[in-house]
C-alpha positions in Angstrom: 5.1 82.6 -42.8 4.0 82.4 -38.8 6.7 81.1 -37.0 6.3 78.3 -34.3 5.7 78.9 -31.2 7.8 77.1 -28.9 6.9 76.1 -25.3 7.9 77.9 -22.5 11.2 76.7 -20.5 9.8 74.9 -17.6 12.8 75.7 -15.9 12.5 79.3 -16.1 9.5 82.2 -15.4 8.3 84.2 -17.5 8.7 87.6 -16.4 4.6 88.0 -15.7 4.9 84.5 -14.0 8.2 86.0 -12.0 5.8 89.1 -11.0 2.7 86.9 -10.1 5.2 84.9 -8.0 6.4 88.1 -6.1 3.4 89.4 -5.3 2.1 86.4 -4.0 5.0 85.7 -1.6 5.1 89.2 -0.4 1.3 88.8 0.5 1.9 85.5 2.1 4.7 86.3 4.0 3.0 90.1 5.1 -0.5 88.2 5.7 1.5 85.6 8.2 3.4 88.8 9.5 0.5 91.1 10.2 -1.6 88.2 12.0 1.5 87.5 14.2 2.6 91.1 14.9 -1.7 91.9 15.9 -1.5 88.9 18.0 2.5 89.5 19.3 1.2 92.9 20.2 -2.4 92.5 21.8 -1.8 89.2 23.8 1.6 88.5 24.0 1.4 85.1 22.0 2.8 84.2 18.5 0.5 82.9 15.4 2.2 79.4 15.9 0.9 79.3 19.9 -2.4 80.0 18.5 -2.4 77.5 15.7 -1.9 74.6 18.6 -4.4 76.4 20.8 -7.0 76.5 18.3 -6.2 72.9 17.1 -6.7 71.8 21.2 -9.8 74.0 21.3 -11.4 72.1 18.8 -10.5 68.8 19.7 -12.8 66.5 22.1 -11.9 67.0 25.5 -9.5 70.1 24.1 -6.4 67.6 23.8 -4.7 65.3 21.3 -2.1 62.7 20.8 1.0 64.3 19.6 1.2 62.5 16.5 -2.6 63.9 15.8 -1.2 67.5 16.8 2.0 66.9 14.0 -1.1 66.3 11.5 -3.2 69.1 12.3 -0.4 71.9 12.2 1.3 69.9 9.6 5.0 70.7 11.4 7.4 68.5 11.9 7.8 66.6 15.1 10.5 68.3 16.5 9.2 71.6 15.7 6.2 70.7 17.4 8.0 69.7 20.4 9.7 73.0 20.7 6.7 75.0 20.5 4.7 72.7 23.2 7.7 72.6 25.7 7.6 76.5 25.4 3.8 76.8 26.0 4.0 74.4 28.8 5.9 76.7 30.6 3.8 79.8 29.9 0.5 77.6 30.9 -1.3 77.2 28.2 -0.9 73.3 27.8 0.1 70.1 29.3 1.7 66.7 28.8 -0.9 63.7 29.6 0.2 60.5 29.5 -1.9 58.4 27.4 -3.3 55.1 29.1 -4.1 53.1 25.7 -0.5 53.7 24.6 2.7 54.4 27.2 4.8 55.0 23.8 2.4 58.2 23.1 1.1 61.2 24.8 -1.5 64.0 24.8 -1.4 67.5 24.4 -3.6 68.8 26.8 -5.5 72.6 26.7 -5.3 74.4 30.3 -7.9 76.7 31.6 -5.2 79.4 30.8 -4.9 78.4 27.6 -8.5 78.6 26.9 -8.7 82.1 28.1 -6.1 83.2 26.3 -8.0 82.1 22.9 -10.9 83.5 24.0 -9.3 86.8 24.8 -7.1 87.2 21.1 -10.3 85.5 19.0 -12.2 88.9 18.4 -8.9 91.1 17.5 -7.3 88.3 15.7 -10.7 87.8 13.4 -10.9 91.4 12.3 -7.3 91.6 11.6 -8.3 88.7 9.2 -11.4 90.5 7.9 -9.0 93.7 7.4 -6.7 92.5 5.3 -8.0 89.6 3.7 -11.8 89.8 3.1 -12.4 94.2 3.1 -9.8 94.4 0.4 -11.7 92.0 -2.2 -15.2 92.4 -3.3 -17.7 89.2 -2.8 -16.9 87.9 -6.7 -13.4 88.5 -5.8 -13.4 86.5 -2.9 -15.2 83.5 -4.5 -12.8 83.6 -7.4 -10.2 83.8 -4.7 -11.6 81.1 -2.6 -11.1 79.0 -6.0 -7.7 79.6 -6.5 -6.9 78.7 -2.7 -8.7 75.6 -3.9 -6.9 74.2 -6.7 -3.1 75.4 -4.9 -3.9 73.8 -2.2 -4.7 70.1 -4.4 -1.8 70.9 -6.1 0.3 71.2 -3.1 -1.6 68.3 -1.6 -0.4 66.7 -4.9 3.3 67.8 -4.8 3.5 66.8 -1.1 2.5 63.4 -1.7 4.7 62.7 -4.6 7.7 64.1 -2.0 6.6 61.2 0.0 6.7 58.8 -2.7 10.2 57.1 -2.6 11.2 57.0 -6.6 12.8 54.2 -7.7 
């Protein structure tokens, strides 16, 4: 008589799940670290600085309100504020008053900020290619994209649940 299979304990990972989680965690952290190290070595900027600079490069007028930049980066407002303060000191961005809303301000990309992006992007893109695309076949890249989309949807569901107060 076959034994009844019990569902896995949702509070524990199976050994296979633990192995996948650990491999994913090391990969994710290593990828972030490889990008950051390359940017710091070749251009003296951090991945966080590039993230802010890229959001501004892509925005109309090369400026965003602080709350738009918070949304774009997904960071806490205090983290963004500290990052922007450091970037203002380096001449990459400047704060501007918002005429429409006196409580708000803009973060504006400076000429130096734009120059650093233009200089950094070719090597940054090459590092992305070497670490993300080159190790995978075209089919694996398509599968990875589908996996990333599914995980991003699950993450969005999880984070929206976290913002909803429980009763």
